[in-house]
C-alpha positions in Angstrom: 0.0 0.0 0.0 3.0 2.3 -0.1 2.0 3.4 -3.6 -1.4 4.4 -2.3 0.2 6.5 0.5 2.5 8.2 -2.0 -0.3 9.0 -4.4 -2.5 10.3 -1.7 0.1 12.5 0.0 1.3 13.7 -3.3 -2.3 14.6 -4.4 -2.9 16.5 -1.1 0.5 18.2 -1.3 -0.3 19.6 -4.7 -3.5 21.1 -3.4 -2.3 23.0 -0.3 -4.4 26.1 -1.0 -7.8 24.4 -1.2 -6.7 22.2 1.8 -6.0 25.4 3.8 -9.4 26.7 3.0 -11.0 23.4 4.0 -9.1 23.5 7.3 -10.2 27.0 8.0 -13.9 26.3 7.4 -13.5 23.0 9.3 -12.3 24.9 12.3 -15.4 27.1 12.1 -17.5 24.0 11.8 -15.9 22.6 15.0 -16.8 25.7 17.0 -20.0 24.1 18.5 -18.0 21.0 19.5 -15.5 23.2 21.3 -18.0 25.4 23.2 -21.0 23.1 23.7 -19.9 21.6 27.0 -18.6 24.8 28.5 -21.7 26.8 27.6 -24.0 24.1 28.8 -22.2 23.9 32.1 -22.4 27.7 32.6 -26.1 27.8 31.6 -26.8 25.1 34.2 -24.5 26.2 37.1 -24.9 30.0 36.7 -28.3 30.2 35.2 -31.0 27.5 35.8 -29.6 26.0 39.1 -28.9 29.5 40.4 -32.5 30.5 39.8 -31.6 32.9 37.0 -33.2 31.4 33.9 -32.5 34.5 31.8 -28.7 34.0 32.3 -29.1 30.3 31.4 -30.9 31.2 28.2 -28.3 33.8 27.4 -25.6 31.1 27.5 -27.7 28.8 25.4 -28.2 31.7 22.9 -24.4 31.9 22.6 -24.4 28.1 21.9 -27.0 28.7 19.2 -24.9 31.3 17.6 -21.9 29.0 17.6 -24.1 26.3 15.9 -25.0 28.9 13.2 -21.3 29.6 12.6 -20.7 25.8 12.4 -23.4 25.4 9.9 -21.8 28.0 7.7 -18.4 26.3 8.1 -20.0 22.9 7.0 -21.5 24.6 3.9 -18.2 26.2 2.9 -16.2 23.0 3.7 -18.2 21.0 1.2 -17.8 23.8 -1.3 -14.0 23.5 -1.0 -14.1 19.7 -1.5 -14.5 19.8 -5.3 -11.3 21.7 -5.7 -9.5 18.8 -3.9 -11.3 15.8 -5.3 -12.0 16.5 -9.0 -8.3 17.0 -9.9 -7.5 13.6 -8.3 -10.2 12.0 -10.5 -8.8 13.7 -13.6 -5.3 12.5 -12.7 -6.5 8.9 -12.3 -8.5 9.0 -15.5 -5.4 10.2 -17.4 -3.3 7.5 -15.7 -5.7 4.7 -16.6 -6.1 5.7 -20.2 -2.4 6.3 -20.9 -1.5 3.2 -18.9 -3.9 1.0 -20.9 -2.7 2.4 -24.2 1.0 1.9 -23.1 0.5 -1.7 -22.0 -1.8 -2.6 -24.9 0.6 -1.3 -27.5 3.8 -2.6 -26.0 5.6 -5.3 -27.8 4.0 -8.7 -27.1 1.1 -7.1 -25.3 -2.5 -8.2 -25.3 -5.6 -5.9 -25.1 -6.2 -4.7 -21.6 -9.9 -5.6 -21.3 -10.0 -4.7 -17.6 -9.2 -1.0 -18.4 -12.8 -0.2 -19.2 -13.8 -1.4 -15.7 -11.0 0.6 -14.1 -12.1 3.8 -16.0 -15.8 3.6 -15.7 -16.1 1.9 -12.3 -12.9 1.9 -10.2 -12.0 5.5 -10.9 -15.4 6.6 -9.7 -15.0 4.5 -6.6 -11.7 6.2 -5.8 -13.2 9.6 -6.5 -16.2 9.1 -4.2 -14.3 7.3 -1.4 -11.5 9.9 -1.5 -14.0 12.6 -1.0 -15.6 10.8 1.9 -12.3 9.9 3.4 -11.1 13.6 3.4 -14.4 14.7 5.1 -14.4 12.0 7.8 -10.7 12.4 8.6 -10.8 16.2 8.8 -14.2 15.9 10.7 -12.6 13.6 13.3 -9.5 15.6 13.7 -11.3 18.9 14.2 -14.5 17.7 16.0 -12.8 15.2 18.3 -9.9 17.6 18.9 -12.3 20.4 19.8 -14.3 18.2 22.1 -11.2 16.9 23.9 -9.9 20.5 24.2 -13.2 21.7 25.6 -13.4 18.7 28.0 -9.8 19.4 29.2 -10.7 23.0 29.9 -13.8 21.9 31.8 -12.4 19.1 33.9 -8.9 17.6 33.2 -9.8 14.5 35.3 -12.8 13.6 33.1 -10.8 14.2 30.0 -8.2 11.7 31.1 -10.9 9.1 32.0 -12.5 9.6 28.5 -9.3 9.6 26.5 -8.2 6.1 27.7 -11.1 4.0 26.2 -11.1 6.3 23.1 -7.5 5.4 22.5 -8.1 1.7 23.1 -11.0 1.7 20.6 -8.8 3.4 17.9 -6.0 0.9 18.5 -8.4 -2.0 18.2 -9.7 -0.6 15.0 -6.2 -0.1 13.6 -5.3 -3.7 14.5 -8.2 -5.1 12.4 -7.5 -2.9 9.3 -5.1 -5.5 7.6 -7.8 -8.1 7.7 -10.3 -5.7 6.3 -7.9 -4.6 3.6 -7.5 -8.3 2.6 -11.2 -8.8 2.3 -11.7 -5.6 0.3 -8.8 -6.6 -2.0 -10.4 -10.0 -2.7 -13.7 -8.3 -3.5 -12.2 -5.8 -5.9 -10.2 -8.6 -7.6 -13.4 -10.7 -8.0 -15.2 -7.7 -9.4 -12.5 -7.1 -12.0 -12.3 -10.8 -13.0 -16.1 -10.8 -13.4 -15.8 -7.8 -15.7 -13.1 -9.5 -17.8 -15.0 -12.8 -18.1 -18.2 -11.1 -19.0 -16.5 -8.8 -21.5 -14.9 -11.8 -23.2 -18.2 -13.6 -23.4 -20.0 -10.6 -24.9 -17.2 -9.9 -27.4 -17.3 -13.5 -28.8 -21.0 -14.0 -28.5 -21.4 -14.7 -32.2 -18.8 -17.5 -32.3 -20.0 -18.8 -28.9 -23.5 -19.2 -30.4 -22.2 -20.6 -33.6 -20.1 -23.2 -31.8 -22.9 -24.1 -29.3 -20.8 -23.1 -26.3 -23.5 -21.1 -24.5 -23.7 -23.4 -21.5 -19.9 -23.6 -21.1 -19.5 -19.8 -21.2 -22.5 -19.2 -18.9 -20.9 -21.6 -16.4 -17.6 -19.7 -16.5 -19.3 -16.4 -16.0 -21.5 -17.9 -13.3 -18.4 -19.1 -11.4 -17.1 -15.5 -11.3 -20.4 -14.2 -10.1 -20.3 -16.8 -7.2 -16.8 -15.8 -6.3 -17.8 -12.1 -6.2 -20.7 -12.9 -4.0 -18.5 -14.9 -1.6 -16.0 -12.0 -1.4 -18.7 -9.5 -0.7 -20.2 -11.7 2.1 -16.7 -12.0 3.7 -16.3 -8.3 3.5 -19.7 -7.8 5.2 -18.7 -10.0 8.1 -16.0 -7.6 9.0 -18.7 -5.2 10.2 -18.7 -7.0 13.6 -15.1 -6.0 14.2 -16.0 -2.4 13.4 -18.9 -2.5 15.9 -16.6 -3.8 18.7 -14.0 -1.0 18.2 -16.8 1.6 18.1 -18.4 0.2 21.3 -15.0 0.4 23.1 -14.0 3.8 21.9 -17.4 5.6 21.5 -19.9 4.1 23.9 -17.6 2.9 26.8 -16.5 6.5 27.7 -20.1 7.5 27.9 -20.9 4.6 30.2 -17.8 5.3 32.3 -18.8 8.9 32.7 -22.4 8.1 33.7 -21.2 5.5 36.3 -18.6 7.9 37.7 -21.0 10.9 37.9 -21.9 10.4 41.6 -18.3 10.1 42.6 -17.4 13.2 40.5 -20.1 15.3 42.2 -18.9 14.2 45.6 -15.4 15.1 44.5 -16.5 18.7 44.0 -17.5 18.7 40.3 -20.6 20.7 39.7 -23.7 19.3 38.1 -23.3 21.6 35.1 -19.8 20.4 34.6 -20.9 16.8 34.6 -23.6 17.6 32.1 -21.1 19.5 30.0 -18.8 16.6 30.0 -21.6 14.3 28.9 -22.4 16.8 26.1 -18.7 16.7 24.9 -18.7 12.9 24.8 -22.2 12.3 23.4 -22.3 15.1 20.8 -18.6 15.4 20.0 -16.4 12.5 20.6 -18.8 9.6 20.0 -20.2 10.8 16.7 -16.8 11.8 15.4 -15.4 8.3 16.2 -18.4 6.7 14.7 -18.0 8.6 11.4 -14.3 7.9 11.3 -14.7 4.1 11.9 -17.5 3.7 9.4 -15.8 6.0 6.9 -12.5 4.2 6.9 -13.9 0.7 7.3 -16.2 1.4 4.3 -15.1 4.0 1.9 -11.5 4.1 3.2 -10.8 0.4 2.5 -12.5 0.6 -0.9 -10.3 3.7 -1.7 -7.0 2.0 -0.6 -7.6 -1.3 -2.4 -9.2 0.1 -5.6 -6.5 2.7 -5.9 -3.8 0.1 -5.3 -5.3 -2.0 -8.1 -5.3 1.0 -10.5 -1.7 2.0 -9.7 -0.5 -1.6 -10.1 -2.3 -2.1 -13.4 -1.1 1.2 -14.9 2.4 1.2 -13.7 5.1 1.7 -16.3 8.7 0.5 -16.2 11.3 3.1 -15.7 13.3 4.3 -18.6 16.0 1.9 -19.6 19.6 2.8 -18.6 22.4 2.3 -21.1 25.9 3.6 -21.4 25.0 6.0 -24.2 27.2 8.9 -25.4 27.7 12.0 -23.3 25.0 14.5 -24.1 22.9 12.0 -26.0 19.1 12.3 -25.3 17.8 9.6 -23.0 14.8 8.9 -25.3 16.7 8.9 -28.6 15.6 6.0 -30.7 18.3 3.3 -31.1 20.2 2.9 -34.3 18.7 0.2 -36.6 21.0 -2.0 -38.7 19.8 -3.4 -42.0 18.7 -7.0 -41.7 19.7 -8.1 -45.2 20.1 -7.1 -48.7 18.9 -8.5 -52.0 21.2 -10.7 -53.9 22.9 -12.3 -50.9 22.1 -15.7 -49.3 19.3 -18.0 -50.5 16.8 -16.9 -53.1 14.2 -14.8 -51.4 10.6 -16.0 -51.5 9.4 -12.6 -52.8 11.2 -9.5 -54.1 9.9 -6.2 -55.3 12.3 -3.8 -57.0 11.3 -0.3 -57.8 7.6 -1.2 -58.0 5.1 1.6 -58.7 1.3 1.2 -59.0 -1.5 3.6 -59.6 -5.2 3.1 -60.4 -5.4 5.1 -63.7 -3.0 7.2 -65.6 -3.6 10.4 -63.7 -4.3 8.9 -60.3 -2.0 9.4 -57.3 0.5 6.5 -57.0 -0.5 4.0 -54.4 2.9 2.4 -54.5 5.9 4.4 -55.6 9.4 3.0 -56.2 9.0 0.4 -53.5 11.7 -2.2 -52.8 10.8 -5.2 -50.6 12.6 -8.4 -49.9 11.1 -11.4 -48.0 13.3 -14.3 -47.2 12.8 -17.6 -45.3 11.6 -16.9 -41.8 10.5 -13.3 -42.5 7.4 -12.0 -40.7 6.3 -8.6 -42.0 3.1 -6.8 -40.9 1.7 -4.1 -43.1 -0.3 -1.3 -41.4 -1.7 2.1 -42.5 -4.9 4.1 -42.7 -7.7 3.1 -45.0 -6.9 3.6 -48.6 -3.1 3.7 -48.0 -2.5 0.7 -50.3 -2.2 -2.2 -48.0 -4.5 -4.6 -50.0 -3.0 -3.2 -53.2 0.4 -4.2 -52.0 -0.9 -7.7 -51.1 -2.4 -8.1 -54.5 0.8 -6.9 -56.3 2.9 -9.2 -54.1 0.6 -12.2 -55.0 0.7 -11.4 -58.7 -2.9 -10.5 -59.0 -2.1 -6.9 -60.0 0.6 -5.9 -62.4 2.6 -2.8 -61.5 3.1 0.0 -64.0 6.9 -0.1 -63.4 9.3 -2.2 -61.4 9.7 -6.0 -61.0 8.0 -8.5 -58.9 9.6 -11.9 -58.3 8.4 -14.9 -56.4 10.9 -17.6 -55.7 13.4 -15.8 -57.9 11.1 -15.9 -61.0 9.3 -12.9 -62.4 5.5 -12.8 -61.9 5.0 -11.7 -65.5 4.5 -14.8 -67.6 3.7 -17.0 -64.6 0.4 -18.9 -64.9 -2.0 -19.5 -62.0 -0.5 -22.9 -61.2 3.0 -21.4 -61.0 1.8 -18.6 -58.7 -0.1 -21.0 -56.5 3.0 -23.1 -55.9 4.9 -20.0 -54.7 2.4 -18.0 -52.7 -1.0 -18.3 -51.0 -3.2 -15.3 -50.4 -6.1 -15.3 -47.9 -8.4 -12.3 -48.3 -10.8 -10.8 -45.7 -13.8 -12.7 -47.0 -12.9 -16.4 -46.7 -14.3 -18.9 -49.2 -15.8 -22.2 -48.0 -17.5 -24.5 -50.4 -20.2 -27.1 -49.8 -18.4 -30.3 -49.2 -16.7 -32.2 -46.4 -14.5 -30.3 -43.9 -11.6 -32.6 -45.0 -12.0 -31.5 -48.7 -12.1 -27.8 -47.7 -8.9 -28.2 -45.8 -7.2 -30.2 -48.5 -8.2 -27.8 -51.3 -4.6 -26.5 -51.8 -2.9 -29.7 -50.8 -5.0 -32.7 -52.0 -2.6 -35.4 -50.7 -2.4 -34.1 -47.1 -2.8 -37.1 -44.7 -5.3 -36.9 -41.9 -2.5 -36.7 -39.4 -1.4 -33.4 -40.9 -5.0 -32.2 -40.9 -5.4 -33.1 -37.2 -2.1 -31.3 -36.4 -3.3 -28.1 -38.2 -6.7 -28.3 -36.5 -5.0 -28.3 -33.1 -2.5 -25.7 -34.0 -5.0 -23.1 -35.3 -7.8 -23.9 -32.8 -10.3 -25.5 -35.1 -11.1 -28.2 -32.6 -14.5 -26.8 -31.4 -15.6 -26.4 -35.0 -14.6 -30.0 -35.9 -16.4 -31.3 -32.9 -19.6 -29.2 -33.6 -19.9 -30.3 -37.3 -19.2 -33.9 -36.5 -15.6 -34.5 -37.6 -13.5 -34.1 -40.8 -15.9 -36.2 -42.9 -18.9 -34.0 -42.1 -20.4 -32.0 -44.9 -20.2 -28.3 -44.4 -23.0 -25.9 -45.2 -21.2 -22.5 -45.6 -24.4 -20.7 -44.5 -24.3 -22.2 -41.1 -20.7 -21.1 -40.4 -19.9 -17.8 -38.7 -17.5 -15.4 -40.5 -14.9 -16.3 -37.9 -15.3 -20.0 -38.5 -15.0 -19.5 -42.3 -11.7 -17.6 -41.7 -10.4 -20.4 -39.6 -11.1 -22.9 -42.3 -9.4 -20.7 -44.9 -6.4 -20.2 -42.6 -6.0 -24.0 -42.1 -6.2 -24.5 -45.8 -3.5 -21.9 -46.4 -1.3 -23.5 -43.6 -1.4 -26.9 -45.4 -0.5 -25.3 -48.7 3.0 -26.1 -50.0 3.5 -22.4 -51.0 6.4 -20.9 -49.0 4.9 -17.4 -49.0 1.7 -16.7 -47.0 -0.2 -13.4 -47.4 -3.0 -12.7 -44.9 -4.9 -9.7 -46.1 -7.1 -8.9 -43.0 -7.8 -12.7 -43.0 -8.4 -12.8 -39.3 -10.6 -9.7 -38.8 -13.6 -11.8 -37.7 -11.7 -13.7 -35.0 -11.4 -12.5 -31.4 -8.0 -11.2 -30.4 -6.9 -14.5 -28.8 -7.8 -16.6 -31.8 -6.2 -14.1 -34.2 -3.0 -14.2 -32.1 -3.0 -18.0 -32.2 -3.4 -18.1 -36.0 -0.7 -15.5 -36.7 1.8 -17.1 -34.3 1.2 -20.5 -36.0 2.0 -19.0 -39.4 5.0 -17.1 -38.0 6.4 -20.5 -36.9 5.6 -22.1 -40.2 8.5 -22.6 -42.7 8.6 -19.8 -45.3 7.7 -16.2 -45.1 4.6 -14.4 -43.7 3.0 -11.1 -44.7 0.1 -9.8 -42.6 -2.0 -6.9 -43.7 -3.2 -6.0 -40.2 -6.7 -5.6 -39.1 -5.7 -4.8 -35.5 -2.6 -3.0 -34.4 -1.9 -6.0 -32.1 -0.8 -7.9 -35.2 2.1 -5.5 -35.5 3.2 -6.3 -31.9 3.8 -9.9 -32.9 6.4 -9.0 -35.6 9.8 -7.5 -35.3 9.4 -5.7 -38.6 6.5 -3.5 -39.5 5.8 -1.6 -42.8 3.8 1.6 -42.5 2.0 2.8 -45.6 0.5 6.3 -45.4 0.4 7.6 -49.0 4.0 8.9 -48.9 7.3 7.0 -48.6 6.8 3.7 -46.8 8.5 3.4 -43.4 9.8 0.2 -41.9 11.1 -0.7 -38.4 10.2 -2.3 -35.1 7.3 -1.2 -33.0 9.4 1.0 -30.7 11.3 2.5 -33.6 8.1 3.5 -35.4 6.6 4.9 -32.3 9.6 7.3 -32.2 9.8 8.0 -35.9 6.4 7.8 -37.5 3.5 10.0 -36.6 1.2 7.8 -38.8 2.1 4.7 -36.8 1.7 6.6 -33.5 -1.8 7.6 -34.6 -2.7 4.1 -35.6 -1.4 2.6 -32.3 -3.1 5.3 -30.3 0.1 5.8 -28.4 0.1 8.7 -26.0 3.4 9.7 -24.5 1.8 12.3 -22.2 3.8 15.4 -23.4 5.5 14.6 -26.7 8.1 16.9 -28.0 6.1 17.1 -31.1 5.2 14.5 -33.7 7.5 14.2 -36.6 8.0 11.8 -39.5 11.7 12.4 -39.5 13.8 9.3 -39.2 15.7 8.9 -35.9 19.2 10.5 -36.1 21.0 7.2 -35.9 18.7 5.1 -38.2 20.6 3.0 -40.7 20.3 3.7 -44.4 18.2 0.6 -45.0 15.5 1.2 -42.5 13.1 4.2 -42.1 15.1 6.6 -44.2 14.6 4.7 -47.5 11.9 2.7 -49.3 14.0 -0.5 -48.9 12.2 -2.9 -46.6 13.7 -6.2 -45.5 11.5 -8.6 -43.4 12.9 -10.2 -40.2 12.5 -13.6 -38.7 10.1 -13.7 -35.8 12.0 -14.3 -32.5 11.1 -17.8 -31.3 11.3 -16.7 -27.6 8.9 -13.9 -28.4 6.5 -16.3 -30.1 6.6 -18.7 -27.1 5.9 -15.8 -24.7 2.9 -14.6 -26.7 1.4 -18.1 -26.7 
């Protein structure tokens, strides 16, 4: 909880001025608690018991005036609260959004589905409970302090008798706080898991219905509902401990004072003083302690645990330390060395040299003087805004569109002059709308590899996650009706078909857009581990995070690099990712000062082999 303490103290320290105003009005609010016992004692001793009711009423009139001042103080104190609480909420909302974007767009990251619950639910919990915590703590400090000060001025002996059980009650409450925090943390965690589980179920409801998995998903969500219920019941049982500490610290002093009243009167204490002491305890100390215990045990615990969850979920690693050159900027992007060059090593699976393409003689070039090399093991992800030429590049690379100038080679042979059979042997293209024909599931999977044995089919089914579909339709020999398949199921069938293809180059043109993020990641990682080269025209930016080389098309010169390099050097990529650095020095498309000549600064793009360790970690 040290992070919660640092955040809270920092938030209060930055708002000293509104805190000062709140303290001043709180002191005015506590004026009745300071004077109530004294004025009551004087009204009784010097007025009513002395046979002078007018004097007694005059003292009570002073008390009424003090209560009026206190009411104004209460009104102004609540008016000051917004200046303290609302900036804290804004800070947390900024932290949650920027943290979710940072973690969701980091290399190897997965979408942070719990961020919505943090922003829409947990931030509001922190805001409301922080406001309540500020009010109950300052109320206890000023009201209880004023009552003790007044009691001490009235009769020091009674003040000592009252202070002992009050301190014992506070210590007992403090001793039970760790257990209360544990129960509250379990409740918040259960609530977050329920939101994640329910969100996943709603996101994939079409595929769940298509696969007949309603009962399984409902059972999983139901288990999280039961866990949340159990956590909330355990939290409610802690109310007994709160009642015990409140009885010791709040009610025991009142009982002790009543029992000791005869002895106090015999010791020389006046009846008015005894009544004034009862007023201090009953209207000052006891309500202040009750508000403190209930406020901390309720809203305070929710504040601490919920804020701790938010801070932990949005934490960012510190900036990496490296030797660097003297005077070099800490956030300067690293130098990027070229990964390869054409004409060296084995024959590349695909090669574009000076390729230019436009739709019409006078149209703006979609591709302009583009060089691209894809060798064995390369995994290239193509991103860009709508209309930037991503699908055009896929079609040119597959030999479906002929460029106006430049050369396209597949397996070392020019695309020009190659027939459909020759192209199919060297590349396979899966478009966004997958084609599934009426026939057996086995025939659909073998379409590009008719001799594939059932063992290979089973391996691909497991690798790409087609098991539920195979089970639902009745096995590989079952006849498929394309109309009964969801769009995601059709894409899985097409992906498995492409995986079995002998073609070494696979081009996925938004071929997983109807899959949920987990299924999409599984398919892309399977293709990344497949022998050959992989090109992915990304539907989600998460696809880019699974590759070490990304190509950005934005209507100008293409840019290539790793995720972190493009975040630093490409405004288009930053916009696509939704990356938010907080206070950027200013977006620029200029290449980093130490970039190599074969990376961002030229139109030469060389793919890179996906890191096996990265693939394993993403699985």
